[in-house]
N, C-alpha and C positions, 0 to 999 in steps of 0.2 A: 887228095881224093883217091889215089891208088891204095893208100893204107886202108881206107874205108872199105873198098872192094875186097881186100884181103881179109879183113875182119869179118865181113859178111860171109865170105866163102868158108872161113874156118868155123864160124858159129853154125852155119848151115850143115857142114860136115859133122860137127859134134852132135847136133840135134838128130841128124839122120842116123848115124851109127849108134848113138846113145839110146835112141828110142827102140831100135832093133834089139840091142842087147838087153835093155830093160824088159821089153815084152817077152823075149825068149827065155831069159834066165830068172826073172822075178815074177812077173805078172802071169804069164802063161800057165806055168805049173799050178798056180793057186786057183785057177778057175774050177778045177775038178778035184781039189783037195777035200778030204773028209769034212773039214770045218765048214767049207762053203756048201758042199752038197747036203750036209745035214741041215744047214740053215735055210737054203732056198730050194733044194731039190736038184736032181741031176739035169732035168730038162730046162729049168730056169737058169741054171749055171751055164748051160749051152747058149741060151739066149743072151745072157750077159756077155759071154765071150764073143758072140757074134757082133754085138753092139760095139764093144771095145775094138775089135778087129776092123770094123768098118771105119771107125775114126782113125785108127792106125794107118790104114791104107791111104786115106785122104792125106794124112801128114806125109807119108812117103812120096806121094805124087807131088805135093807142094815142094818138098825138098828136091826132088829130081828136076822139076821144072826150073826152080831157082838155080840149081847147079848148072843146068844147060844154058840158062840165060847168062850166067856169069862167065861161063866158058866162051860162049859166042861173043860176048862183049869184049873180053880180053883178046880173043883171037882177031876180032875186027880192028882192035887198036894196035895189032902187030906185036903183042907180047903175051906171054903165058902168065896166068896168075898163080 
């Protein structure tokens, strides 16, 4: 069972960090690239970015709550995960 909690913690950390890197390095700069703004316009590109960021922040909140829950569980069990 302890291995399961370690796997969940590592996957959570990977999703948390990976989503931040992906949004910052890959997705974010493309919202206002010439290809996108020519296709949908600058204001609509902003609305698309706003929609994606809202979902991104929900994912960040879920990962943070899960990490805190795993931390408290391991701390209550008397060991660090």
